[in-house]
FIBA-748445 format. One record per residue: residue number from 1; residue in three letters; x, y, z of N, C-alpha, C in turn. Coordinates in Angstrom, 2 decimals, always signed. Layout:
     k     r       n_u       n_v       n_w      ca_u      ca_v      ca_w       c_u       c_v       c_w
   NUM   Ala         X         Y         Z         X         Y         Z         X         Y         Z
...
This chain:
     k     r       n_u       n_v       n_w      ca_u      ca_v      ca_w       c_u       c_v       c_w
     1   Met    -31.65     +9.42     -8.78    -30.75     +8.32     -9.08    -30.19     +7.75     -7.76
     2   Gln    -30.25     +6.44     -7.57    -29.76     +5.87     -6.35    -28.28     +5.54     -6.42
     3   Thr    -27.61     +5.82     -5.34    -26.15     +5.55     -5.21    -25.97     +4.38     -4.34
     4   Tyr    -25.12     +3.47     -4.77    -24.75     +2.21     -4.01    -23.31     +2.20     -3.72
     5   Phe    -22.98     +1.32     -2.78    -21.60     +0.91     -2.55    -21.54     -0.60     -2.42
     6   Leu    -20.41     -1.17     -2.77    -20.30     -2.66     -2.76    -19.29     -3.05     -1.64
     7   Val    -19.75     -4.04     -0.88    -18.85     -4.68     +0.14    -18.75     -6.16     -0.32
     8   Cys    -17.63     -6.59     -0.75    -17.43     -7.93     -1.21    -16.35     -8.64     -0.31
     9   Val    -16.84     -9.14     +0.77    -16.05     -9.75     +1.83    -16.51    -11.14     +2.20
    10   Arg    -15.65    -12.08     +2.38    -15.98    -13.45     +2.59    -16.46    -13.77     +3.98
    11   Val    -16.13    -12.99     +5.01    -16.50    -13.27     +6.36    -17.73    -12.38     +6.75
    12   Pro    -18.87    -12.96     +6.99    -20.14    -12.22     +7.21    -20.03    -11.21     +8.31
    13   Leu    -19.39    -11.53     +9.45    -19.31    -10.62    +10.50    -18.51     -9.34    +10.14
    14   Val    -17.43     -9.56     +9.44    -16.63     -8.38     +8.89    -17.41     -7.59     +7.90
    15   Ala    -18.09     -8.28     +6.98    -18.94     -7.66     +6.00    -20.03     -6.76     +6.66
    16   Ser    -20.61     -7.25     +7.71    -21.65     -6.52     +8.39    -21.06     -5.28     +9.05
    17   Asp    -20.01     -5.44     +9.76    -19.34     -4.29    +10.45    -18.86     -3.24     +9.46
    18   Val    -18.27     -3.70     +8.37    -17.83     -2.72     +7.33    -18.96     -1.99     +6.69
    19   Thr    -20.05     -2.72     +6.42    -21.24     -2.11     +5.84    -21.81     -1.02     +6.72
    20   Thr    -21.91     -1.32     +8.03    -22.47     -0.38     +8.95    -21.61     +0.94     +8.94
    21   Thr    -20.31     +0.78     +8.95    -19.43     +1.96     +8.97    -19.55     +2.74     +7.69
    22   Leu    -19.59     +2.07     +6.56    -19.71     +2.78     +5.25    -21.02     +3.48     +5.11
    23   Lys    -22.13     +2.88     +5.66    -23.39     +3.57     +5.63    -23.30     +4.84     +6.45
    24   Gln    -22.66     +4.75     +7.57    -22.55     +5.94     +8.46    -21.70     +7.05     +7.77
    25   Leu    -20.84     +6.67     +6.85    -20.10     +7.69     +6.07    -20.95     +8.33     +5.00
    26   Gly    -22.12     +7.76     +4.76    -23.02     +8.38     +3.74    -22.68     +7.89     +2.28
    27   Leu    -22.20     +6.68     +2.14    -21.81     +6.27     +0.81    -22.98     +5.69     -0.04
    28   Gly    -24.14     +5.55     +0.58    -25.28     +5.13     -0.17    -25.88     +3.92     +0.34
    29   Val    -26.50     +3.10     -0.56    -27.14     +1.86     -0.19    -26.16     +0.70     -0.38
    30   Pro    -26.02     -0.15     +0.58    -25.05     -1.24     +0.49    -25.51     -2.39     -0.42
    31   Leu    -24.58     -2.95     -1.12    -24.66     -4.24     -1.84    -23.64     -5.14     -1.15
    32   Val    -24.09     -6.24     -0.55    -23.12     -7.03     +0.18    -23.09     -8.40     -0.44
    33   Ala    -21.86     -8.76     -0.85    -21.61    -10.05     -1.49    -20.45    -10.79     -0.81
    34   Asn    -20.52    -12.12     -0.87    -19.38    -12.87     -0.27    -18.44    -13.48     -1.33
    35   Ser    -18.69    -13.14     -2.65    -17.83    -13.60     -3.70    -17.90    -12.66     -4.85
    36   Ala    -16.89    -12.70     -5.70    -16.90    -11.83     -6.88    -18.05    -12.24     -7.77
    37   Glu    -18.38    -13.45     -7.89    -19.51    -13.89     -8.74    -20.82    -13.31     -8.27
    38   Glu    -21.04    -13.42     -6.91    -22.25    -12.82     -6.36    -22.27    -11.28     -6.59
    39   Ala    -21.15    -10.64     -6.40    -21.03     -9.15     -6.63    -21.41     -8.86     -8.11
    40   Leu    -20.90     -9.60     -9.07    -21.21     -9.33    -10.43    -22.71     -9.50    -10.71
    41   Glu    -23.33    -10.47    -10.13    -24.79    -10.64    -10.33    -25.51     -9.48     -9.75
    42   Met    -25.09     -8.98     -8.63    -25.76     -7.78     -7.98    -25.63     -6.58     -8.90
    43   Leu    -24.40     -6.39     -9.33    -24.18     -5.19    -10.19    -25.00     -5.27    -11.53
    44   Ala    -25.07     -6.50    -12.07    -25.85     -6.63    -13.32    -27.33     -6.42    -13.08
    45   Gly    -27.79     -6.59    -11.83    -29.23     -6.37    -11.50    -29.62     -4.95    -11.15
    46   Leu    -28.66     -4.07    -11.13    -28.94     -2.65    -10.77    -29.82     -2.04    -11.82
    47   Glu    -30.73     -1.17    -11.42    -31.58     -0.43    -12.35    -30.79     +0.54    -13.20
    48   Asp    -31.31     +0.88    -14.36    -30.71     +1.89    -15.18    -30.56     +3.17    -14.46
    49   Gly    -29.41     +3.81    -14.55    -29.20     +5.09    -13.92    -28.58     +4.95    -12.47
    50   Ala    -28.53     +3.75    -12.00    -27.93     +3.57    -10.64    -26.45     +3.86    -10.66
    51   Ser    -25.98     +4.33     -9.56    -24.55     +4.69     -9.47    -23.85     +3.87     -8.38
    52   Leu    -22.71     +3.33     -8.72    -21.89     +2.64     -7.67    -20.67     +3.50     -7.42
    53   Gly    -20.62     +4.12     -6.28    -19.51     +5.09     -6.03    -18.24     +4.45     -5.44
    54   His    -18.45     +3.43     -4.59    -17.34     +2.86     -3.87    -17.46     +1.36     -3.77
    55   Ala    -16.35     +0.71     -3.60    -16.29     -0.76     -3.37    -15.14     -1.14     -2.50
    56   Leu    -15.41     -2.05     -1.53    -14.37     -2.71     -0.73    -14.41     -4.17     -1.18
    57   Val    -13.34     -4.66     -1.69    -13.25     -6.00     -2.23    -12.14     -6.76     -1.57
    58   Gln    -12.50     -7.90     -0.97    -11.43     -8.75     -0.36    -10.94     -9.76     -1.47
    59   Val     -9.74     -9.50     -1.90     -9.20    -10.29     -3.00     -7.74    -10.10     -3.11
    60   Ala     -7.04    -11.10     -3.57     -5.59    -10.94     -3.88     -5.37     -9.91     -5.04
    61   Pro     -4.45     -9.07     -4.87     -4.20     -8.04     -5.89     -3.99     -8.66     -7.32
    62   Asp     -3.25     -9.73     -7.47     -3.01    -10.31     -8.79     -4.29    -10.87     -9.33
    63   Thr     -5.15    -11.39     -8.54     -6.39    -11.96     -8.93     -7.35    -10.78     -9.42
    64   Phe     -7.42     -9.75     -8.67     -8.26     -8.60     -8.98     -7.84     -7.89    -10.28
    65   Ala     -6.55     -7.85    -10.50     -5.95     -7.15    -11.71     -6.62     -7.55    -12.99
    66   Thr     -6.94     -8.79    -13.14     -7.48     -9.35    -14.41     -8.94     -9.81    -14.25
    67   Ser     -9.58     -9.51    -13.18    -10.92    -10.06    -12.89    -12.03     -9.36    -13.60
    68   Ala    -13.17    -10.09    -13.83    -14.33     -9.49    -14.37    -14.92     -8.42    -13.45
    69   Leu    -14.78     -8.65    -12.14    -15.26     -7.69    -11.15    -14.54     -6.36    -11.34
    70   Arg    -13.23     -6.41    -11.52    -12.47     -5.12    -11.68    -13.03     -4.42    -12.99
    71   Gly    -13.21     -5.16    -13.98    -13.74     -4.54    -15.23    -15.06     -3.88    -15.03
    72   Ala    -15.97     -4.57    -14.25    -17.27     -4.06    -14.00    -17.19     -2.76    -13.12
    73   Leu    -16.29     -2.78    -12.10    -16.19     -1.65    -11.22    -15.55     -0.50    -11.97
    74   Asp    -14.58     -0.75    -12.82    -13.94     +0.30    -13.66    -15.03     +0.98    -14.56
    75   Arg    -15.85     +0.13    -15.18    -16.89     +0.71    -16.10    -17.93     +1.58    -15.34
    76   Met    -18.12     +1.20    -14.06    -19.07     +1.97    -13.27    -18.44     +3.22    -12.60
    77   Gly    -17.11     +3.32    -12.68    -16.44     +4.43    -12.11    -16.32     +4.38    -10.55
    78   Ala    -16.37     +3.17    -10.04    -16.36     +3.01     -8.55    -14.90     +3.22     -8.11
    79   Lys    -14.82     +3.83     -6.95    -13.51     +4.03     -6.25    -13.33     +2.74     -5.36
    80   Val    -12.20     +1.99     -5.68    -12.02     +0.68     -5.06    -10.98     +0.72     -4.00
    81   Val    -11.27     +0.01     -2.91    -10.34     -0.24     -1.83    -10.26     -1.79     -1.74
    82   Leu     -9.03     -2.29     -1.73     -8.84     -3.73     -1.59     -8.60     -4.13     -0.15
    83   Leu     -9.12     -5.24     +0.28     -8.92     -5.77     +1.58     -8.01     -6.98     +1.43
    84   His     -6.77     -6.80     +1.83     -5.81     -7.89     +1.56     -4.54     -7.63     +2.50
    85   Asp     -3.87     -8.78     +2.73     -2.70     -8.62     +3.62     -1.39     -8.34     +2.94
    86   Asp     -1.43     -8.15     +1.61     -0.25     -7.84     +0.81     -0.31     -6.43     +0.35
    87   Leu     -0.11     -5.50     +1.29     -0.19     -4.02     +1.00     +0.74     -3.59     -0.08
    88   Pro     +2.02     -3.92     -0.08     +2.88     -3.38     -1.13     +2.49     -3.81     -2.55
    89   Ala     +2.13     -5.05     -2.73     +1.82     -5.60     -4.00     +0.60     -4.88     -4.57
    90   Ala     -0.43     -4.69     -3.77     -1.66     -4.05     -4.27     -1.46     -2.63     -4.54
    91   Glu     -0.80     -1.86     -3.68     -0.67     -0.43     -3.93     +0.32     -0.16     -5.06
    92   Asp     +1.39     -0.93     -5.18     +2.37     -0.67     -6.19     +1.93     -1.13     -7.59
    93   Thr     +1.26     -2.30     -7.63     +0.84     -2.87     -8.87     -0.40     -2.27     -9.44
    94   Leu     -1.42     -2.15     -8.61     -2.78     -1.69     -9.06     -3.05     -0.26     -8.77
    95   His     -2.35     +0.32     -7.85     -2.57     +1.70     -7.42     -3.96     +1.96     -6.84
    96   Phe     -4.40     +0.95     -6.02     -5.54     +1.06     -5.22     -5.14     +1.17     -3.72
    97   Pro     -5.97     +1.88     -2.98     -5.74     +1.85     -1.51     -6.02     +0.42     -0.98
    98   Val     -5.32     +0.03     +0.06     -5.39     -1.22     +0.59     -5.60     -1.17     +2.08
    99   Leu     -6.62     -1.92     +2.56     -6.87     -2.04     +3.98     -6.36     -3.41     +4.41
   100   Thr     -5.46     -3.43     +5.36     -4.88     -4.75     +5.77     -5.44     -5.18     +7.11
   101   Pro     -5.82     -6.44     +7.21     -6.35     -6.92     +8.47     -5.15     -7.21     +9.38
   102   Pro     -5.33     -7.12    +10.66     -6.61     -6.66    +11.32     -6.71     -5.12    +11.22
   103   Phe     -7.90     -4.60    +11.23     -8.10     -3.18    +11.15     -9.18     -2.74    +12.11
   104   Phe     -9.14     -1.45    +12.39    -10.20     -0.89    +13.26    -11.15     +0.04    +12.46
   105   Thr    -12.26     +0.40    +13.07    -13.14     +1.35    +12.38    -12.47     +2.59    +11.88
   106   Glu    -11.57     +3.10    +12.68    -10.87     +4.31    +12.30     -9.98     +4.10    +11.01
   107   Asp     -9.38     +2.90    +10.91     -8.63     +2.57     +9.73     -9.61     +2.54     +8.46
   108   Leu    -10.72     +1.93     +8.64    -11.72     +1.87     +7.50    -12.15     +3.31     +7.11
   109   Glu    -12.49     +4.11     +8.09    -12.86     +5.49     +7.80    -11.76     +6.22     +7.15
   110   Gly    -10.57     +5.99     +7.61     -9.36     +6.69     +7.06     -9.11     +6.40     +5.63
   111   Val     -9.32     +5.16     +5.22     -9.03     +4.80     +3.81    -10.16     +5.25     +2.91
   112   Phe    -11.38     +5.36     +3.40    -12.46     +5.83     +2.56    -12.66     +7.30     +2.58
   113   Ser    -12.35     +8.04     +3.56    -12.54     +9.45     +3.70    -11.98    +10.25     +2.53
   114   Pro    -10.71     +9.98     +2.09    -10.17    +10.71     +0.96    -10.92    +10.42     -0.34
   115   Leu    -11.61     +9.34     -0.41    -12.29     +8.91     -1.67    -13.70     +9.51     -1.78
   116   Arg    -14.20    +10.11     -0.71    -15.50    +10.69     -0.72    -15.50    +12.04     -1.34
   117   Pro    -16.56    +12.38     -2.06    -16.70    +13.71     -2.67    -16.75    +14.76     -1.50
   118   Ser    -16.17    +15.88     -1.77    -16.18    +17.00     -0.74    -17.57    +17.58     -0.71
   119   Ala    -18.04    +17.95     +0.51    -19.34    +18.48     +0.71    -19.51    +19.88     +0.18
């Protein structure tokens, strides 16, 4: 069974950098989208038995709370990290870890490391 992770980020350079780091963490095969709609299409196209373990989604917390993408990620059991500049709103309201820009590779690794299964 193939394991994937989702990077849904609007800025291609950031998406590329994040994807490289998450691949190095061993999170699986990347799915890279620049919008929620594109991400939903990618998720719908996954083969039966595919697993989506993690997702980094650039979105406002209030938008994500009621989005179709959140529903899809919840159904797949993905561990979600939001990329947004409103840290308190996202963590308090949705209870998801939040990565706030600007960030460094160490910040990205730090937010995903606790979400990885132990070896």
